[in-house]
N, C-alpha and C positions, 0 to 999 in steps of 0.2 A: 720312607728312607730318611734317617736322621743322622747327621754327621756327629761324630764323637766330640767335636768341638763344642756342641751345645751342652753336653754333660759337664765338660770342664768349666764352661761359662757359668752354668747353674751352681756348681760347687764353689766357684770363686765368689759369686754373689753371696753365698752363705758363709763365706769365710773359712772354707775348708778345702781339703783335697778330694779328688774323685776316687772312688773304689772301682777298679776294673777286675772282673773275675773271669777265669778261664776254665773250660772243660772241653775235652775232645768230643766231637759228635759220635754217637753210636755206642757209648759206654754208659751203663751196662748193655743197653739196647738203644735203638734210635728213639723210641718213645720215652724210654727211661732217661735218656740224656735231656730230652725236652723238659720233662718234669723237674729234673735236677737244676737245669739252668733257670727255669722259671722260679724255682724256690729261691735261688740266689738273688734274682731280681726283686722278689717280694721282700727279702730280708735286708736289702740295702745296697746291692751293686748298682752303680751308676752307669756302667757300660759292660758289655759282655764280649769276650773273645771265644770263638768256637774253633776248636782245633780240627783240621782236616787230617785224619789219621794217615800216616805215611810209613812205609816199611823201612826207610833208611834215613832216620833223623840225624842231624848233626848237632842240634842244640838241646834236645829234650833229654832230661835226666831219666833215671830208671823208673820213677813213679809214673810220669806221663807216658813213657815208652810202654809200660805194662798195660795201661788202660787203652792206649792207641792200638797195640797189637791185639788185644782182646776184641776191640771193635772191628779190626780187619778180619780177624778169624770168624767174627760173626757175620761177615759179608757186607759191611757198610761200604757204600760207594759215594762218589761225589754228589750224585743226585740226592742221596740221603742227607748229606751235609747241608745242601741248599734247603731241604725240607726243614731241618732243624733251625736254620737261620730264619726262615719265614715264620716259624712258630714262635721264636723268641722275639723277633722284631715286632711282632704283633702287640707286645707289651708296651711298646713305645720307647723302650730303652735302646740306645745305639748298639748295634750288633755287628761285630766284625768277624772275619775269618782269619785265623792265623795258619799259614801254610807254607811249606817249602815250595820252591818254584817248579820243580819237575811235574807235579800233578796238574798245575795250571797250564804249563806249556803243552802237555799232552791233551788236555781238555780243549785248548784253543783260547788264547788270551782274550780276544774280542768276544767270543762266545761266553767265556767265564764272566767278564765284566757285565755283559748284558744280563746274564742269568742271575748274577749276584744282586744287581740293582733291582731286577724284577722281583726277587725274593724279599726285598726290603733291607738288604744288607747295607751297612754304613760304609764298608770298605774292607781293606785287607792289610794285614801285617805280614811282612815278608822278611823272615830272618836271614835268608841266604842270598838275597840280591840287594844291591846298593843302588842309589839313584843314577850313578853314572853307567850302570849296566842294566838299568830297568826301564829303558826308554819305551819299549813296547807296552809295558804295564802302565807307565805314567800316562801315555797317550790314551789308552783305553779307559783308565780311571777318570781322567779329565773329561772324556767324552760322556761318561755316565755319572759324573759328579760324585765319585767315590773317594773315600779317604785313602791316602797312601801313607802308611805308617812304616817308616824305616827305622833301623836300629843304629845306635851308637854304643861304643864300649869305652872303658877307660884308656884303652890303647889307641883309640881313634885320634888322628892328628887334628889340630885346630881347624885346618882347612877342610878336612872331611866332615867334621862336626858342623861347620858352618854350611857346607853344601847340603848336608842331610836336613838341617833345620829349614833351609830355603825350599827344598823339594817336598818336604812332608806336608801332609794335610790331615787334620784331625789332632794328631799329637806325634811327638817323637818318643820312641821306646828306648829308654836308657837302661842298658844292661849293667846292673850295679857291680857285678863281679865278673871275672873272667871264668869261663867254663860253662858246663851244662846247667840246666834248670834243676831246682830242687830246694826244699825248705831248709833253712839254715838257722842256727841258734842266734846269730847276730847279723846285722846288716853291714854292708861294706862301707869303710870310711872313704872309698873312692866315689861314692854315689853323689854326695853333695857337690864336690868340685865339677863332676861331669855335668850335672844339671846346670850349674852356673855357666859352663862353657856352651851348652846348647842355647841358653837364653841370650848369650852374647852374640850368637850367630843368627838369630831370627826370632820373630814374634810368633811362637807356636808353643802350646802346652807341652810339658815334659812329664812323662810318667816313668816311674822306676820299677823295674821288675827283677826277678830272680832272687828268691830267698825268703820273702815275707810270709810268715805263717801264724802270727798272733796279733792281737789288737795293739799290744805295746809296740811291736815292731812297726806296725802300720802307722802309729802315731809318730814314731821317730822319723820315718821317711816322709810323712805328710807335713812335717814341720818345714821342709825345704822344697818338696816336689809338688807339682800340680796334680799328680795322680799316683796311686799305689796299685801295682799289678800283682795279683795273686793267682797262682796256677796249681803248683804241685800240692799245696796244702788242701785245696778243694778236691783235687783228684784223690788224695789219700783218704778223705772222708768216705768216698764210694768204695775204694779198694778195701778198706778196713771193715766194711759192712757188706761185702759181696754176698749176694743171695738174700739180703734183708733190705729191700728198698726203703721201707719206712724208716728204719734206723739210719740208713745212709742219708736220707733227706733231712732227718732231724739233726744229724751231725753237720750237714751243710748249712742248715738254717742257723744253728748255734755259732758256727765259725763266721758266717757272713755277718751276723749281728755284732759279734765281737770286733771284727775288722772295721765295720761301718762306724761303730762307736769310737774306734781308734782314730780314724781319719777326721772325725768330728772334734775330738778333744785335743788334738795336736795344737791347735791355734787358739783354744779357748782361754 
């Protein structure tokens, strides 16, 4: 088990931002998602987010929803997500689960923390709970030395941003735009000030997500953030090549390489 803070520390030593990649577990299949995530690691992702497919998302845009629903239709379950975590964590890259709270509550918070740690997971990103309402998860995560990644948005007050920075472990997820996830043609001008506000509230890496889909965009965000999070663009690689795994993996590899070059040239 490796905290994502190590990935950010390594990137900082190299004078660059970290690249964090997301895919949902179980799409196109459980084994297929493992191969896809390992391809992203091989091509340059510094940390991995594995989505736990959920039937009632509030943050996911249509691209991620489509893949997650296909995974659910294929019968993926929480145990499968943990199997994907274990397979990806074996690469040595910090591996988190991104999930809504309801599946964890149903699974059992203490049981989930223990099983996630046993699988080698680094921790969890929780888009729909905040530190002041996540006491049970915070206690379980601390007991098992797991990262607690909470989100902030441009609408967050300074007080809430500071609280989130204090309570997070691993990094803070800065949602650069208001709304659901999805690739965008340009990054938000709200992201830079939001990163600065998080840094003023605590000594924790800040990664920006929602919208990045090209190496140029990654370089733009990497100029001021500690990490760049990419999700929908990776998922789109698989959706666009559904039924042709080799082509999907080639597309993932090419996109990851472009993004990894982007976070490296930002500060060169």
